[in-house]
C-alpha positions in Angstrom: -17.7 7.2 -46.7 -20.4 4.4 -47.2 -21.2 2.7 -50.7 -24.4 2.6 -52.2 -25.8 -0.4 -51.2 -25.2 -3.7 -52.7 -26.5 -7.6 -52.4 -27.0 -8.7 -48.9 -26.4 -5.3 -47.4 -27.7 -5.4 -43.7 -30.2 -2.4 -43.4 -28.9 0.3 -41.2 -26.7 -2.5 -39.5 -22.6 -2.0 -40.6 -21.7 -4.6 -43.2 -18.7 -5.5 -41.1 -18.1 -6.0 -38.2 -14.3 -6.1 -37.0 -13.7 -8.4 -33.1 -10.5 -8.0 -31.2 -10.5 -11.0 -28.9 -8.9 -10.2 -26.2 -8.0 -11.5 -22.7 -5.1 -9.7 -20.3 -2.5 -8.4 -21.7 -3.3 -4.9 -22.0 0.3 -3.5 -23.1 0.2 -5.9 -25.8 -2.9 -4.8 -27.1 -2.0 -0.7 -26.5 0.5 -1.5 -29.2 -1.2 -4.0 -31.4 -4.9 -2.4 -31.7 -4.4 0.8 -32.9 -2.5 0.1 -35.4 -4.4 -2.9 -36.7 -7.8 -0.8 -36.8 -6.1 1.9 -39.1 -4.8 -0.6 -41.2 -7.9 -2.6 -41.5 -10.2 0.3 -41.7 -8.2 3.7 -42.8 -9.9 5.1 -45.9 -12.5 2.4 -46.3 -15.4 2.5 -48.1 -17.3 -0.1 -46.2 -19.5 0.5 -42.8 -17.8 -1.3 -40.1 -17.9 -1.2 -35.9 -15.6 -2.1 -33.9 -16.2 -4.5 -30.7 -13.3 -5.5 -28.1 -14.2 -9.1 -26.6 -12.5 -9.5 -23.4 -12.9 -13.4 -22.4 -11.9 -13.9 -18.8 -10.7 -10.5 -18.5 -9.6 -9.7 -14.6 -12.2 -6.9 -13.1 -8.4 -4.7 -12.7 -7.6 -4.9 -16.5 -11.5 -4.3 -17.6 -11.4 -1.0 -15.8 -8.3 0.3 -17.2 -9.4 -0.8 -20.7 -12.6 0.9 -20.6 -10.4 3.9 -20.1 -9.3 3.4 -23.2 -12.8 2.8 -25.3 -12.7 6.4 -26.9 -9.5 7.0 -27.7 -9.2 4.0 -29.4 -12.5 4.6 -31.0 -13.9 1.1 -29.7 -17.9 0.7 -30.2 -18.5 -1.8 -27.8 -16.6 -3.7 -25.0 -17.7 -6.7 -23.9 -16.9 -9.0 -21.0 -17.3 -12.7 -20.3 -16.6 -14.9 -17.5 -14.8 -18.3 -17.8 -16.3 -19.2 -14.8 -19.5 -21.2 -16.3 -20.5 -22.3 -19.6 -16.7 -22.7 -20.6 -16.0 -24.2 -24.2 -13.5 -27.3 -23.7 -9.9 -27.2 -25.2 -7.6 -24.2 -26.0 -8.7 -21.3 -23.6 -9.1 -19.2 -26.8 -12.1 -21.3 -28.2 -14.3 -19.7 -25.1 -13.7 -16.5 -26.9 -14.0 -17.7 -30.6 -17.1 -19.2 -30.9 -19.0 -16.4 -29.2 -17.9 -13.7 -32.0 -21.3 -14.5 -33.8 -23.7 -12.7 -32.5 -25.6 -8.9 -34.3 -26.2 -8.5 -37.9 -23.2 -7.1 -40.1 -23.0 -9.8 -42.8 -18.8 -10.4 -42.6 -17.2 -10.7 -39.3 -13.4 -10.2 -39.2 -11.5 -11.3 -35.7 -8.1 -10.3 -34.5 -6.7 -11.8 -31.6 -4.9 -9.3 -29.3 -1.3 -10.0 -30.0 -1.5 -9.4 -33.8 0.0 -6.9 -35.8 -1.3 -5.8 -39.3 0.1 -3.6 -41.7 -1.5 -2.2 -44.8 1.9 -2.1 -48.0 -0.5 0.3 -50.0 -2.4 2.7 -48.2 -4.7 2.6 -51.1 -5.8 -0.7 -50.6 -8.9 -1.1 -49.1 -8.9 -4.8 -47.1 -13.0 -4.6 -45.7 -13.7 -3.7 -49.3 -11.4 -6.5 -50.8 -12.3 -8.9 -48.6 -16.3 -8.4 -49.3 -15.9 -8.2 -53.3 -13.9 -11.7 -52.6 -17.2 -13.1 -51.0 -19.6 -11.8 -53.1 -17.7 -12.7 -56.2 -16.5 -16.4 -54.7 -19.7 -18.1 -53.6 -18.2 -21.3 -52.0 -15.5 -19.1 -50.0 -16.7 -19.0 -46.1 -13.4 -17.4 -44.5 -10.6 -15.6 -45.9 -6.9 -15.3 -43.6 -3.5 -15.2 -44.6 -0.7 -14.9 -42.0 3.2 -13.9 -42.4 4.6 -16.7 -40.0 2.5 -19.8 -41.3 6.0 -21.5 -42.4 6.4 -22.1 -38.8 3.1 -23.9 -38.0 3.1 -27.7 -36.8 0.3 -27.7 -39.5 1.4 -27.0 -42.2 -0.8 -25.0 -44.8 -1.1 -26.6 -48.0 -3.0 -25.8 -51.3 -6.1 -28.3 -51.8 -7.4 -26.7 -55.1 -6.5 -24.3 -58.1 -7.0 -20.6 -56.9 -9.7 -18.9 -55.8 -8.9 -15.6 -57.8 -5.1 -14.7 -59.2 -3.1 -14.4 -56.0 -5.9 -16.1 -53.9 -4.8 -19.4 -52.6 -7.6 -22.3 -51.8 -6.2 -23.8 -48.7 -6.6 -26.5 -46.1 -6.8 -24.4 -43.3 -7.3 -21.0 -41.0 -5.0 -19.5 -38.4 -7.8 -17.4 -36.2 -5.2 -15.1 -35.4 -7.0 -12.7 -37.6 -9.8 -14.2 -40.2 -12.8 -13.0 -41.8 -16.0 -14.5 -41.8 -18.8 -14.5 -44.3 -21.3 -15.1 -41.3 -24.3 -16.0 -43.5 -22.3 -19.1 -45.0 -20.1 -19.6 -42.3 -22.5 -20.0 -39.5 -25.1 -22.8 -40.5 -22.2 -25.5 -41.1 -20.7 -24.2 -37.7 -23.8 -25.2 -35.8 -24.1 -28.4 -37.8 -20.3 -29.1 -36.6 -20.3 -28.4 -32.9 -19.1 -24.9 -33.0 -21.5 -23.2 -30.2 -21.5 -26.6 -28.2 -19.0 -26.4 -25.3 -17.9 -30.0 -25.4 -16.8 -30.1 -28.7 -12.8 -29.1 -28.2 -10.0 -30.9 -27.5 -6.6 -29.3 -26.5 -3.5 -32.7 -26.1 -0.3 -33.3 -27.5 -1.7 -36.4 -28.6 -5.2 -35.2 -29.8 -6.3 -31.3 -31.5 -9.2 -30.2 -32.7 -10.2 -26.3 -31.3 -11.3 -23.2 -33.2 -9.2 -23.1 -36.2 -9.8 -26.5 -36.3 -13.9 -26.6 -36.5 -13.5 -23.5 -39.6 -10.7 -25.4 -41.1 -13.5 -28.1 -41.5 -16.4 -26.3 -42.2 -14.4 -24.2 -45.0 -12.6 -27.9 -46.6 -15.9 -30.0 -46.8 -19.6 -29.8 -48.6 -18.1 -27.8 -51.6 -17.1 -24.8 -49.6 -13.5 -23.0 -49.5 -10.4 -21.2 -47.3 -9.2 -18.4 -49.4 -5.9 -17.2 -49.1 -4.6 -13.8 -50.1 -1.3 -13.8 -50.2 -1.2 -11.4 -53.1 -2.9 -8.8 -50.9 -0.2 -5.8 -49.9 -1.8 -6.7 -46.0 0.6 -8.5 -44.0 -0.4 -10.1 -40.7 1.8 -11.6 -37.9 1.9 -12.9 -34.7 3.5 -11.4 -32.5 4.7 -14.4 -30.6 7.0 -17.3 -31.0 6.8 -21.3 -30.1 8.0 -23.3 -27.6 10.2 -24.7 -29.7 10.7 -25.6 -33.2 7.5 -28.1 -34.9 5.4 -27.3 -31.4 1.4 -26.8 -31.7 2.1 -24.0 -28.8 3.3 -20.8 -28.3 5.2 -19.0 -25.2 2.3 -16.7 -23.9 4.9 -14.7 -22.3 4.6 -11.3 -22.6 8.4 -10.5 -22.6 8.5 -12.5 -26.2 5.2 -10.9 -27.6 6.6 -7.4 -26.8 10.5 -8.7 -28.1 8.8 -9.5 -31.5 6.3 -6.3 -31.7 9.6 -4.4 -31.5 11.3 -6.3 -34.2 8.2 -5.7 -36.1 7.7 -2.0 -35.9 11.2 -1.3 -36.5 11.4 -3.0 -39.8 8.5 -0.8 -40.9 9.9 2.3 -40.5 
């Protein structure tokens, strides 16, 4: 079902590109992707395509993923190697800075260990994001994560709310983030988003993709929207290695335990 065309429609291209960023943990993706896709798109009025971007995925896992494409409703699976021209810093940077091809106006990126829940079946997340971007031209990115209390770099308000229930904040989390592609790309390009040697990931110095997106979204009159008043919750299915750390365990056993807890609570 598609809305009547509005300003900024991309012709015959889908208005939204939903990208799931994947590396190698297929058992986790099997549990998260179908649920996230249902939460984000069921009953939507927007046009969209679904892409799985595989970054450095082993060949044997890539073959298994292809067997699931039709069942999951994925339009495109992309495979990228980490052998050459690999982004510096955290390994996820290499995937994130390659997700902005195509002509869809809005890009929603979901990492493979994120679970999204829609708390109100009548809520249309894609339409809500589109309305947010169209109503507030200063907003370049939007996200909201339920576990932000665990972050080493805390979440703070930088300005009055964008709108009721939508904060204007100092940072994004790239576990799940929606971009207005046309607004984000010019500044991101100037800041080096698509260079391979920009990022750093050390205990004493960290500048990764989410730092760059946050830099773009909090300078030059631009804003980051945090719609924690929406009936949509996103959970990162991992835990910190220690309180106050910026690093997560990356342990599949921990991720499945978190998923088990979240799915039991949702019943």
